[in-house]
DRENVEXPA-151906 format. One record per residue (C-alpha): residue in three letters; x, y, z. Coordinates in steps of 0.1 Angstrom, whole numbers, padded with zeros to 4 digits, always signed. Layout:
<nodes>
ALAXYZ
...
</nodes>
This chain:
<nodes>
MET+1259+0923+0888
GLU+1262+0960+0898
TYR+1226+0966+0891
LEU+1215+0937+0913
GLY+1229+0955+0943
LEU+1210+0986+0934
VAL+1178+0967+0931
VAL+1184+0951+0965
GLU+1190+0986+0980
LEU+1158+0999+0964
LEU+1139+0969+0979
PHE+1153+0976+1014
PHE+1144+1013+1010
GLY+1109+1003+1000
LEU+1106+0980+1030
GLY+1116+1009+1053
LEU+1090+1031+1036
TYR+1063+1004+1040
LEU+1071+0999+1077
TYR+1070+1037+1083
LEU+1037+1041+1065
LEU+1023+1010+1083
VAL+1033+1023+1117
ARG+1020+1058+1110
GLY+0986+1044+1100
PHE+0985+1053+1063
ILE+0983+1016+1053
ARG+0953+0999+1068
PRO+0947+0961+1067
GLY+0915+0948+1052
SER+0896+0931+1080
GLU+0885+0946+1113
GLU+0903+0919+1134
GLN+0936+0926+1116
ARG+0931+0963+1121
GLN+0926+0959+1159
GLN+0957+0937+1161
LEU+0977+0963+1142
ASP+0965+0991+1164
THR+0975+0971+1195
PHE+1009+0964+1180
ARG+1013+1000+1170
LYS+1006+1012+1205
LYS+1032+0988+1220
ASN+1060+0991+1194
GLY+1052+1022+1173
TRP+1079+1045+1186
TRP+1109+1024+1181
LEU+1097+1008+1149
ARG+1092+1043+1135
ILE+1128+1053+1144
LEU+1142+1021+1130
SER+1123+1024+1097
LEU+1135+1060+1093
ALA+1171+1049+1100
LEU+1168+1021+1074
MET+1155+1046+1048
ALA+1183+1070+1056
VAL+1210+1044+1053
MET+1195+1030+1021
ALA+1191+1065+1006
ALA+1228+1071+1012
ASN+1237+1037+0997
ILE+1215+1043+0966
TYR+1231+1077+0961
LEU+1266+1063+0964
HIS+1258+1034+0942
LEU+1244+1056+0915
MET+1274+1079+0916
ASP+1297+1048+0913
LEU+1278+1035+0884
MET+1279+1069+0866
SER+1316+1074+0872
SER+1325+1040+0859
GLN+1310+1046+0824
</nodes>
């Protein structure tokens, strides 16, 4: 059960990383219409979404570190 929490934390960290890369423009959608919609969304909401994704990654990185330290100390 302890490992399930670690997996969930890794998934949330991955979600934050995906959002950050999406907002920065490193991940591009396939079609031209989706690309234009994403560019419009990025111009409107890019700044705060970038800050929130970085905050999510920072919190999850701390949680992962603490979780791993807890798992290693309990053995």
